[in-house]
Every structure is written in structure tokens, then in C-alpha cells.
DRENDO-1510 file (C-alpha; in Angstrom, 1 decimal, always signed):
<recs>
REC; n; res; u; v; w
REC; 1; VAL; +83.0; +158.5; +57.7 .
REC; 2; HIS; +81.2; +159.7; +54.6 .
REC; 3; PRO; +77.5; +159.7; +53.5 .
REC; 4; LEU; +76.4; +156.2; +52.4 .
REC; 5; THR; +73.8; +155.1; +50.0 .
REC; 6; LEU; +70.8; +153.0; +51.1 .
REC; 7; GLY; +72.6; +149.9; +50.1 .
REC; 8; GLY; +75.8; +151.0; +51.9 .
REC; 9; ARG; +73.8; +151.7; +55.1 .
REC; 10; THR; +72.1; +148.3; +54.9 .
REC; 11; PHE; +75.4; +146.5; +54.4 .
REC; 12; THR; +77.0; +148.3; +57.4 .
REC; 13; MET; +74.0; +147.5; +59.7 .
REC; 14; VAL; +74.2; +143.8; +58.7 .
REC; 15; LEU; +78.0; +143.8; +59.2 .
REC; 16; ILE; +77.6; +145.4; +62.7 .
REC; 17; ALA; +74.9; +142.9; +63.7 .
REC; 18; LEU; +76.9; +139.9; +62.5 .
REC; 19; GLY; +80.1; +141.2; +64.1 .
REC; 20; VAL; +78.4; +141.8; +67.5 .
REC; 21; THR; +76.7; +138.4; +67.3 .
REC; 22; ALA; +79.9; +136.6; +66.4 .
REC; 23; ALA; +81.9; +138.3; +69.1 .
REC; 24; GLY; +79.2; +137.5; +71.6 .
REC; 25; PHE; +79.1; +133.9; +70.5 .
REC; 26; ILE; +82.9; +133.6; +70.8 .
REC; 27; PHE; +82.9; +135.2; +74.2 .
REC; 28; THR; +80.1; +132.9; +75.4 .
REC; 29; SER; +81.9; +129.8; +74.1 .
REC; 30; LEU; +85.2; +130.7; +75.7 .
REC; 31; THR; +83.5; +131.4; +79.0 .
REC; 32; GLN; +81.5; +128.1; +78.8 .
REC; 33; LEU; +84.7; +126.2; +78.0 .
REC; 34; LEU; +86.6; +127.7; +80.9 .
REC; 35; VAL; +83.7; +127.0; +83.4 .
REC; 36; GLU; +83.3; +123.4; +82.1 .
REC; 37; THR; +87.0; +122.9; +82.4 .
REC; 38; GLN; +87.1; +124.1; +86.0 .
REC; 39; VAL; +84.0; +122.1; +86.9 .
REC; 40; THR; +85.4; +119.0; +85.3 .
REC; 41; ALA; +88.7; +119.4; +87.1 .
REC; 42; ALA; +86.9; +120.0; +90.4 .
REC; 43; TYR; +84.7; +117.0; +89.9 .
REC; 44; GLY; +87.6; +114.9; +88.9 .
REC; 45; ARG; +89.5; +115.9; +92.1 .
REC; 46; ARG; +86.5; +115.1; +94.2 .
REC; 47; LYS; +86.0; +111.8; +92.5 .
REC; 48; LEU; +89.7; +111.0; +92.9 .
REC; 49; PHE; +89.5; +111.7; +96.7 .
REC; 50; ARG; +86.3; +109.7; +97.0 .
REC; 51; ASP; +87.9; +106.7; +95.3 .
REC; 52; ILE; +91.0; +107.0; +97.5 .
REC; 53; ASN; +88.9; +107.3; +100.7 .
REC; 54; LYS; +87.1; +104.1; +99.9 .
REC; 55; LEU; +90.3; +102.1; +99.8 .
REC; 56; LYS; +91.4; +99.8; +102.7 .
REC; 57; ASN; +94.5; +97.6; +102.9 .
REC; 58; HIS; +95.9; +99.4; +99.8 .
REC; 59; TYR; +99.4; +100.2; +98.9 .
REC; 60; ILE; +100.9; +103.7; +98.7 .
REC; 61; LEU; +103.8; +104.3; +96.3 .
REC; 62; CYS; +105.9; +107.5; +96.9 .
REC; 63; GLY; +107.7; +108.3; +93.7 .
REC; 64; ALA; +107.0; +107.2; +90.2 .
REC; 65; GLY; +110.5; +107.3; +88.6 .
REC; 66; ARG; +112.1; +104.3; +86.8 .
REC; 67; VAL; +111.8; +102.1; +89.9 .
REC; 68; GLY; +108.4; +103.4; +90.8 .
REC; 69; LEU; +107.0; +102.6; +87.3 .
REC; 70; ARG; +108.2; +99.0; +87.6 .
REC; 71; ILE; +106.5; +98.8; +90.9 .
REC; 72; ILE; +103.2; +100.0; +89.4 .
REC; 73; ASP; +103.5; +97.3; +86.8 .
REC; 74; GLU; +103.8; +94.7; +89.5 .
REC; 75; PHE; +100.8; +96.1; +91.4 .
REC; 76; LYS; +98.7; +95.9; +88.2 .
REC; 77; LYS; +99.8; +92.3; +87.5 .
REC; 78; LYS; +98.4; +91.3; +90.8 .
REC; 79; ASP; +95.4; +93.6; +90.6 .
REC; 80; ALA; +96.3; +95.3; +93.8 .
REC; 81; ASP; +94.7; +98.6; +95.0 .
REC; 82; PHE; +97.3; +101.4; +95.1 .
REC; 83; VAL; +97.8; +105.1; +95.2 .
REC; 84; VAL; +100.7; +106.9; +93.7 .
REC; 85; ILE; +102.2; +110.1; +95.2 .
REC; 86; GLU; +104.3; +112.0; +92.6 .
REC; 87; ARG; +105.4; +115.7; +92.6 .
REC; 88; ASP; +106.3; +115.9; +88.9 .
REC; 89; PRO; +103.0; +117.1; +87.2 .
REC; 90; ALA; +104.0; +115.6; +83.8 .
REC; 91; ILE; +104.5; +112.1; +85.2 .
REC; 92; ALA; +101.4; +112.4; +87.4 .
REC; 93; ASP; +99.2; +113.6; +84.5 .
REC; 94; ARG; +100.4; +110.6; +82.4 .
REC; 95; LEU; +99.5; +108.2; +85.1 .
REC; 96; LEU; +96.1; +109.9; +85.7 .
REC; 97; SER; +95.4; +109.6; +81.9 .
REC; 98; GLN; +96.0; +105.8; +82.3 .
REC; 99; GLY; +93.4; +105.6; +85.0 .
REC; 100; GLU; +95.6; +105.4; +88.0 .
REC; 101; LEU; +94.9; +107.0; +91.4 .
REC; 102; VAL; +97.6; +109.7; +91.7 .
REC; 103; LEU; +98.1; +112.6; +94.1 .
REC; 104; ILE; +100.3; +115.4; +92.9 .
REC; 105; GLY; +102.4; +116.5; +95.8 .
REC; 106; ASP; +105.3; +115.9; +98.1 .
REC; 107; ALA; +105.2; +112.6; +100.0 .
REC; 108; THR; +107.1; +114.1; +102.9 .
REC; 109; ASP; +104.0; +116.4; +103.5 .
REC; 110; GLU; +101.7; +114.9; +106.2 .
REC; 111; ALA; +98.6; +116.3; +104.5 .
REC; 112; VAL; +99.5; +114.6; +101.2 .
REC; 113; LEU; +100.0; +111.2; +103.0 .
REC; 114; GLU; +96.7; +111.7; +104.8 .
REC; 115; GLY; +95.1; +112.4; +101.4 .
REC; 116; ALA; +96.4; +109.0; +100.2 .
REC; 117; ASN; +94.5; +107.5; +103.1 .
REC; 118; VAL; +97.6; +106.3; +104.8 .
REC; 119; LYS; +95.7; +105.5; +108.0 .
REC; 120; ASN; +93.9; +102.6; +106.3 .
REC; 121; ALA; +96.8; +101.5; +104.0 .
REC; 122; ARG; +98.4; +98.1; +104.2 .
REC; 123; SER; +101.9; +99.2; +103.1 .
REC; 124; LEU; +103.9; +102.1; +101.9 .
REC; 125; ILE; +106.8; +102.1; +99.5 .
REC; 126; ALA; +109.2; +105.0; +99.6 .
REC; 127; ALA; +110.8; +104.9; +96.2 .
REC; 128; ALA; +112.2; +108.5; +95.9 .
REC; 129; SER; +115.7; +108.9; +94.5 .
REC; 130; SER; +117.1; +110.5; +97.6 .
REC; 131; ASP; +117.8; +108.5; +100.8 .
REC; 132; ALA; +117.1; +111.6; +102.9 .
REC; 133; GLU; +113.7; +112.0; +101.3 .
REC; 134; ASN; +112.8; +108.3; +101.9 .
REC; 135; VAL; +113.8; +108.6; +105.5 .
REC; 136; TYR; +111.6; +111.6; +106.0 .
REC; 137; ILE; +108.7; +109.9; +104.2 .
REC; 138; ALA; +109.1; +106.9; +106.5 .
REC; 139; LEU; +109.2; +109.1; +109.6 .
REC; 140; THR; +106.0; +111.0; +108.6 .
REC; 141; ALA; +104.1; +107.9; +107.6 .
REC; 142; ARG; +105.1; +106.0; +110.8 .
REC; 143; GLY; +103.8; +109.0; +112.8 .
REC; 144; ILE; +100.4; +108.8; +111.2 .
REC; 145; ASN; +100.0; +105.0; +111.1 .
REC; 146; PRO; +102.2; +103.1; +113.6 .
REC; 147; ASP; +101.1; +99.7; +112.2 .
REC; 148; LEU; +102.0; +100.5; +108.6 .
REC; 149; TYR; +104.4; +98.2; +106.8 .
REC; 150; ILE; +107.0; +100.4; +105.1 .
REC; 151; VAL; +109.4; +99.4; +102.4 .
REC; 152; ALA; +112.1; +101.9; +101.4 .
REC; 153; ARG; +114.7; +102.3; +98.7 .
REC; 154; ALA; +118.3; +102.9; +99.7 .
REC; 155; ASN; +121.3; +104.0; +97.6 .
REC; 156; ASP; +124.0; +103.2; +100.2 .
REC; 157; GLN; +124.6; +101.5; +103.5 .
REC; 158; SER; +124.5; +104.7; +105.6 .
REC; 159; GLY; +121.1; +105.5; +104.2 .
REC; 160; GLU; +119.9; +101.9; +105.0 .
REC; 161; ARG; +120.9; +102.4; +108.7 .
REC; 162; GLN; +119.0; +105.7; +108.9 .
REC; 163; MET; +115.9; +104.1; +107.4 .
REC; 164; MET; +115.9; +101.3; +109.9 .
REC; 165; ARG; +116.1; +103.9; +112.7 .
REC; 166; ALA; +113.2; +105.7; +111.1 .
REC; 167; GLY; +111.0; +102.7; +111.4 .
REC; 168; VAL; +111.3; +101.1; +107.9 .
REC; 169; ASN; +110.4; +97.4; +108.0 .
REC; 170; LYS; +112.3; +96.5; +104.9 .
REC; 171; VAL; +115.1; +98.3; +103.1 .
REC; 172; VAL; +115.9; +97.4; +99.5 .
REC; 173; SER; +119.0; +98.5; +97.7 .
REC; 174; PRO; +118.7; +98.3; +93.9 .
REC; 175; ALA; +122.4; +98.6; +93.5 .
REC; 176; LEU; +123.1; +95.7; +95.9 .
REC; 177; ILE; +120.4; +93.5; +94.3 .
REC; 178; GLY; +121.6; +94.3; +90.8 .
REC; 179; SER; +125.3; +93.5; +91.6 .
REC; 180; HIS; +124.2; +90.3; +93.3 .
REC; 181; ARG; +122.2; +89.2; +90.3 .
REC; 182; MET; +125.0; +90.0; +87.9 .
REC; 183; ALA; +127.5; +87.9; +89.9 .
REC; 184; GLN; +124.9; +85.1; +90.2 .
REC; 185; ALA; +124.3; +85.2; +86.5 .
REC; 186; ALA; +128.0; +84.8; +85.8 .
REC; 187; MET; +128.7; +82.1; +88.4 .
REC; 188; SER; +125.4; +80.2; +88.6 .
REC; 189; PRO; +123.5; +81.0; +85.3 .
REC; 190; ALA; +121.0; +78.1; +85.8 .
REC; 191; VAL; +120.0; +79.5; +89.2 .
REC; 192; ALA; +119.7; +83.0; +87.9 .
REC; 193; ASP; +117.6; +81.8; +85.0 .
REC; 194; PHE; +115.2; +80.0; +87.4 .
REC; 195; ILE; +114.8; +83.1; +89.6 .
REC; 196; GLU; +114.2; +85.3; +86.5 .
REC; 197; LEU; +111.6; +82.8; +85.2 .
REC; 198; THR; +109.7; +82.7; +88.5 .
REC; 199; THR; +109.8; +86.4; +89.3 .
REC; 200; MET; +110.0; +88.4; +86.1 .
REC; 201; THR; +108.6; +86.4; +83.2 .
REC; 202; GLU; +105.0; +87.3; +82.5 .
REC; 203; GLY; +104.3; +84.4; +80.1 .
REC; 204; LEU; +105.2; +81.7; +82.5 .
REC; 205; ASP; +102.3; +80.4; +84.6 .
REC; 206; LEU; +104.3; +80.2; +87.8 .
REC; 207; LEU; +104.0; +82.4; +90.8 .
REC; 208; PHE; +105.8; +83.0; +94.1 .
REC; 209; GLU; +103.3; +84.2; +96.8 .
REC; 210; GLN; +102.9; +84.5; +100.5 .
REC; 211; VAL; +99.6; +83.3; +102.0 .
REC; 212; ARG; +98.6; +83.7; +105.7 .
REC; 213; ILE; +96.4; +81.1; +107.4 .
REC; 214; GLU; +93.5; +82.9; +108.9 .
REC; 215; PRO; +91.1; +81.8; +111.6 .
REC; 216; GLY; +88.4; +79.4; +110.3 .
REC; 217; SER; +90.7; +78.0; +107.6 .
REC; 218; LEU; +90.4; +74.3; +106.6 .
REC; 219; LEU; +94.2; +74.2; +106.6 .
REC; 220; ALA; +94.6; +74.9; +110.3 .
REC; 221; LYS; +95.8; +72.0; +112.4 .
REC; 222; LYS; +96.5; +69.9; +109.3 .
REC; 223; GLN; +99.8; +68.4; +108.3 .
REC; 224; ILE; +101.2; +69.5; +104.9 .
REC; 225; LYS; +100.9; +65.9; +103.6 .
REC; 226; ASN; +97.2; +65.8; +104.4 .
REC; 227; SER; +96.3; +69.3; +103.3 .
REC; 228; GLY; +96.0; +68.6; +99.6 .
REC; 229; ILE; +98.1; +71.6; +98.8 .
REC; 230; ARG; +100.6; +69.7; +96.6 .
REC; 231; ALA; +98.3; +66.9; +95.3 .
REC; 232; GLU; +95.2; +68.9; +94.6 .
REC; 233; HIS; +96.4; +72.4; +93.8 .
REC; 234; ASN; +99.9; +71.7; +92.4 .
REC; 235; VAL; +101.5; +74.2; +94.9 .
REC; 236; MET; +104.8; +73.7; +96.8 .
REC; 237; ILE; +105.4; +75.2; +100.3 .
REC; 238; VAL; +108.9; +76.5; +100.1 .
REC; 239; ALA; +109.0; +78.0; +103.6 .
REC; 240; ILE; +106.8; +78.7; +106.6 .
REC; 241; THR; +107.0; +81.8; +108.9 .
REC; 242; ASP; +105.2; +81.3; +112.2 .
REC; 243; HIS; +103.5; +84.0; +114.3 .
REC; 244; GLN; +106.8; +84.7; +116.1 .
REC; 245; GLY; +108.6; +85.5; +112.9 .
REC; 246; ARG; +110.7; +82.3; +112.8 .
REC; 247; MET; +111.1; +81.0; +109.2 .
REC; 248; GLN; +111.5; +77.3; +108.4 .
REC; 249; PHE; +112.8; +76.4; +105.0 .
REC; 250; ASN; +111.6; +73.4; +103.0 .
REC; 251; PRO; +109.2; +72.0; +105.7 .
REC; 252; ASP; +108.5; +68.3; +105.5 .
REC; 253; GLY; +105.1; +66.7; +105.1 .
REC; 254; ASN; +104.7; +66.2; +108.8 .
REC; 255; GLN; +104.8; +69.9; +109.5 .
REC; 256; GLU; +101.5; +71.1; +111.1 .
REC; 257; LEU; +99.9; +74.3; +109.8 .
REC; 258; ASN; +98.6; +76.7; +112.4 .
REC; 259; ILE; +96.6; +79.9; +112.4 .
REC; 260; GLY; +98.8; +82.8; +111.7 .
REC; 261; ASP; +101.4; +80.9; +109.8 .
REC; 262; LEU; +102.7; +82.6; +106.7 .
REC; 263; LEU; +103.2; +80.2; +103.8 .
REC; 264; ILE; +105.8; +81.0; +101.1 .
REC; 265; ALA; +104.4; +79.1; +98.1 .
REC; 266; ILE; +105.3; +78.5; +94.5 .
REC; 267; GLY; +102.8; +77.1; +91.9 .
REC; 268; THR; +100.5; +78.0; +89.1 .
REC; 269; ARG; +98.5; +81.1; +89.4 .
REC; 270; ALA; +95.2; +79.1; +89.7 .
REC; 271; GLY; +96.8; +76.9; +92.3 .
REC; 272; VAL; +98.0; +79.8; +94.4 .
REC; 273; LYS; +94.6; +81.4; +94.2 .
REC; 274; ASN; +93.0; +78.2; +95.5 .
REC; 275; LEU; +95.5; +78.1; +98.3 .
REC; 276; GLU; +94.6; +81.7; +99.2 .
REC; 277; ARG; +91.0; +80.8; +99.3 .
REC; 278; LEU; +91.6; +77.7; +101.5 .
REC; 279; ALA; +93.8; +79.8; +103.9 .
REC; 280; ASN; +91.3; +82.5; +104.3 .
REC; 281; TYR; +87.8; +81.2; +105.2 .
REC; 282; GLU; +86.9; +77.8; +103.7 .
REC; 283; ARG; +85.8; +76.1; +106.9 .
REC; 284; GLY; +82.1; +75.2; +107.0 .
REC; 285; GLU; +81.5; +75.7; +103.3 .
</recs>
């Protein structure tokens, strides 16, 4: 430090004032950004839980790997309400950025499943890569909601048996399905092409769907030939499962439709939607 002229002292005072002001502004901006980020994150979490708590009869997907991502695509095609549970933060953040409802956590944790509103869910899909993890997910979910319909992925037959003991309603083995489709494609290519067209082709206006006849439906107590399903809505009934779980393939026109029957139908998307409306509550309108 050495003696300064009047100009030097003026310059130093201005420099100090600007430096302190700039430092204060930077500190305030960083603090504001940090607080806003925390508030936004907290608000986002609260909004996420509010949105999930509003859901009823929704689907819960545990695991968003390669199989899980394809399942998400199918949910979105049918405009179904669903929640994803994924423990990989990178995958979860990517799905959150796409607007999906995602919980970051372990699906074997009872608290995480309750956070996904499993008590009011329609179905749960355990799509983790490990059979043991899927068994544990099924056991935990079944303990919370005894009426939940559970579908689980299995890698081998021993895992499939364990899952059935754990209360899984339907076990799906991607390896078994894949090998069956490959053999079918080689031996019956026309059949394989038809199945692929009706189940995996987005551009084809053809849909397989299950429709349950609810109380009050116009279809109840009507024969298929008098129901107008084929003539008016261009939909074919491939099979019918009654309330006792018995399935009848290719029912004839004299088959009577009853409340609780589950119709396996194939037709145009518009036709299937009309069938769903008829099966639900059309009486008296």
C-alpha cells in the first residue's frame, strides 16, 4: 500500500464498491437458484404423489429395462393409466422428462409399492431381470392387495414355479415365447405373420381386446347373432370366458351372452370401442 492521488483513491473506492456489489449479486443469485431448485423439486414430488394418489384401476410396472420399455409403449398405445417403479436414477429421470409417473426406488420395498398406490391398482407387472426379485415383488404386493392381478417375468421354469407359489396370476417367459415364435415363423410363416399383424403392427387398424359384460349392458341375455356385434360393429368374438373361468373358443351365433362373460374380440379399433361401450352400461340410453 502506498499513498494514492485523488484519482487513485476515487478509482479504488469505485472498484471496491463494484466488487462488493458484484459478489453480493452472485451470492444472491446462487442462493436463489438453489432455493428455487429445492422448491421446484419438492413441488414436483408432491405433485407426482398427488397424481398417483388420484389413480384407480391403474397398472404398476416394476422395472423399466428393455422389456419394461416395450410394456410402457403398449400402455401408451391404449391410453392406460400406469406408474413405473425404477431404481436406476438415469432411466427414471428420462421417463420423468417424458411426462411419465415414475417412482425412484426398489419395488421390493413395501413403502415404495404403497407410494405407487398399489391398494387401488388394477394390475402389477413384475418385469425385473431377476426371478428372485420378481418373486419378492409379487409376495410384497400380494400382502398389500390380495385382489391384485399380478403378471411376472420368468427366466426359467424353476422361477416360474416359485412365482406361482408367490401368488402370481400369470407368468410370462420371454425366452419361451421368443423360441415358440421363431419356430412358428419357420414352420407356419403365414400364421406368424397374422399374429404379428394383429398384435405388433401399429399401422394396421386391427385390435385384439378383452371386454367384460357388466350389469346393465344391452348385450346381456342376447345371442351373438342378435347382438349386432358382427353386423353393426365389424367385430368377431373369438372366445368367451364365463364367470367360472371356463373358456369357449369360436362360439356359434346361438351362444347367449351373460353378465360377467369376458369376450375375446378382434376388430377395428372403433368397433372394439363400440363393443366396450355396449358391454359396460348402454341399457336405458
